[in-house]
N, C-alpha and C positions, 0 to 999 in steps of 0.2 A: 384438419391437420393433426396428426398424432405425434406427441412430443415426448422425448426423454429429457428430463432435467438432471443435470449433474452438478453437484457442488453444495453451496450454502443455501439451503431451503429457507432458513430463518430470515436472513437479510434479503433473500430473493422472493419474499412473500408477494410483492407486487407483480412479479413475473408469473408466478403460479396462478394468480387470480386472472391475469390476462390470457393465459393459456386456455382456461375454461371458456373464455368468450370466443376464441377463434378456433377451438378444436377440443382436444382431450389430452390430459396428462396420462400416459399409459405406463410410465415407469419413472422411478425416482432413484437416483444414485447419490447417496449422502455419506459424509465421513463416519467412521466407526463410532465416534463419540456421540453422534446424533441418532444412531440407528434405532436404539430401543425407544427413544422418545417419539420418533417420527414414523414408526411402522404403520402401514395403512393397508387394509385389506382390499381397497378399491383398485389398487394398481400394484405392479411389481416394485418392491423396495429392495435395493441391493446396496452393498457397501462399495464406495468408490475404489477402495483398494483391490476389489475383485473384478472391476468392470471389464478388464481386458482378458479375463479368463475365457477359454473356449466354451465352457458350459454356460456361462452367462451370456456370451454373444449369441449362442444358439437360441437361448430363450428370447433375447431381444429380436432376433430375426423373425421369430414367429409372431411378433407383435406388429409387424409392418409399420415401423416408425418412420415418420417423414423427417422430423427435425430433432437435432440434439442441441441443447443449450448448456454450455459449460460456464458456470458463474461462480466466481470467487473460489476457483479450484485450480491447483497446479498440476493435476493429473495429466499425463501424456496419453492421449487416446490412440489406440492401435489402428492400423490401416483396415484390419478385418472389421473392426467395429464401425468405422466411418463408412465402409463400403456397403453396409446393410441399410443405410439411410436413404430414403427417396429423394429428399432435398439436400440434406447435408448437415453439417454442424456449425454452430457459431460460438464465439468465445468473447467473454468480457475481458478486456485488458486495461489495467489501471495506469495507463500512460499514453502518450501521443506517439503513434506509429507513423513512419518507421524509425523515427529518431530515438525512441526509447522502447526497444524490444527487450524481452528477458525478464529477469527477476528484480523485485524491490525497486522498480523504476520510479515510483513516486518519490522515494527518498533520494535517489540519484539526481532527479530533476531539481530537488531542493538543494542538494549539495553542489550542483552546477550553477546555482543562483539563477535558475530560470524564473521568469515572471509567471509562466503559465504551466499547468499540468492539465490532465484531462483524461478522458475515457475513449477507447477505441473498441468498437464492436466489429469483429471481422470473421470471415469464413475460416473454418479450421482446415488446414492442409497439412501435408507431411512435415514441412519445416515450421518450427515454433514461431508463433507470432508473425507469420509471413503471408497469411492468406489475404485475399482481396478484402478491401475495407467496405463495410456497410454504412457505418456512421462514425463520426468523430465529434466530440463535444469538449470544448475547453473550459477550464475553471481557473480563476486567478489564485495564485498562491499568496496568502495574506501574511502579514507580519505575525499575527497570532497563531498561524497554523503550525502544528507539530507534525511529525511523520504520521502519528496515529490519527489526528483530527483530519488531515488531508486524505488519508486512506478511507476513513469513514465517509467523507464527502464524495469520494469517487465511487464507493460502493453504492451509495444512494443514487447518484447520478446514473450509474451503469444500469441499475435495476429499472429505473424509469425509462431509459433509452431502449432497452430490450423490449420492455412492455409496449412501447410506442411503435417498435419495428415489427412486431409479430403480425399484425394485420396485413402489412405490406408483403412480408415474406410468404404468408399464407396464399396471397393472390399471385405474387410474381416470382417467388423463389429468390434466387440471388442475382437476377439479371441486372439489377441496379448497382451492384458492387463495383468497386474500382480497384485496379491492381496497385500495389505499393511500389514506390520508387526506391529500389534497393540501393541506389547511389547515396541515399541519405540515411541508411540503416545503421544503427548502433545497437549491439546486442550485449546486455549486461548479464554475465553468468551469475548463478546463485552463489558460487564460491567467491565472487569478487568482494574484497574487503576494503575498509577505509581505516586510516590511522585515526583512532578515536580520542587520543589525548588532545585537548584543546590548545591550539596555538594562538595566543593573544597577540602575536606580532603581525597583525593584519588589521584591515579596517573593521570597525566595530560591527558594521552591517553583515560582514562575512562571518564573524564570530557568532553573531546572533543566529544567522541562518543555519550554521553548522550545528549548534546545540539544538535548535528546534527540529532539524531534520532527523536527528537521532533520538529524539525524545518520544518514547512510546508509553511512558508511565501512566498507569500502574502495570501495563503489559510489558512484554519483552520485545525489544526492537529487533527486527530481522537483521539489521547490520550492526547490532551492538549499540551500546550507549556511550555518549561522550563522557569525558571525565577530566577533572583537574588533579594533577599529580601533587597533592598537598604533602606536607612533612610527615604526618602520622598515617595517613591513608588516602587513597584515591577517593574522590567524591564526585557525584553527578549533579550538576545544576539543572533544575527542571522548570522553575518559574523565573523567567528573566525579562528584563526590559533594557532598551538602550537608554542610558542615562541622559537626562535633559541638561544637566549642568556642564559647563566647559571643562575640558580636560586640563589639569595643571600643566604648565609649560615644561616643568622638570620631571613629569611623570614618565616612567619606563614601562613599555608594554609588558603586561603580566604582573605589574605591581598592585598589591592590595592597597587601595586608597582609603577604604572605610569599612568598618564592621560595626553594625548596630542592629537593633530589633527590625529595622526596616529592610536592610539588605547588606550583602557583601558586595562592594564595588571594586571592580578590577579594570585596570587601564588596558586599552588596546591602542592601535596606532593613532587613531584620529578621534577617539572618544572612549567611553568606558561602559561596561556591562554591569547592571545592577542585578544581583542574584538574590531573589526574595525567598526562594525555597530550594532545598536540596533533596535528593533521594539518597538515603543512607540507612544501612541496616534494614533494607527492604521496607522502608516507610518514608513518608514525607516529613522533613524536618525544617524548622525555621532557620533564619540566617545565622543567628548566634550559636544555636545548637550544632549546626553543620560545620561552622568555622572551628568551634571548640573540639568537636569529635575528630576533625581531620588535621588539627594542629595549625590552623591559619592564624596569622596576626598581621596587623597593619605594617606595611613596609616590605613584606616579603615579596619575592618575585616568583610567580607561578609559571 
């Protein structure tokens, strides 16, 4: 089986190793940023940004490629490219299809307070994230998960799943795939946004999940970062816990209950959030430093 790998060759190392066992890697399409580091004379190496160009497709046609693997890449592959594949193309999707199709779906699953996220490996067809499903694997969204840590888990799970599927695809092609039920389909556009200011007038578990879903630090969150609209400056909480102590009966949602070295504690509807670290000035800062820089004081309503 002759394979074209498209996308993240670094996190897809397990896949590349399995390709060698079931066939041959004949072409590699990688992001521009990785092109210099991963150039290889053993096979054709191209930039993902150029993969749909006619001259590139002509080169790929001459390689008699059986399977294309699109891994951790948002590139939309042309019909001309897909038509030159003997078996076809497969895609790694960091979400459960068909309920979570589209972009940034691991974060949307967290924002929807889902218990489970997961990975779908599916056949690539004309409609985005709509091809027949080859395999689905669920993973529980834990309290400690952030948008970033969940995505990393999904990347690792996806690379393992594709590696496990390759021997079966080499023998059977896509005959074991199953069509999606489009009545359950939700599609999340890349342009879809979320109101990022934290609303403390809700259950503490919802506040916790909201902050965690948008937390990608030290990287940049695809959906943007949550923030508290404090008196001097907006500030992002990044290390948080649901407080164990009982909420005072007279506390108002959004009220700052405590500021000390340990945390800034803010009341929610049925409990409080303890903020141990903030992201401010492009760095991680402690509770007191964050509160001082943003103008927080006990008794204020955020």
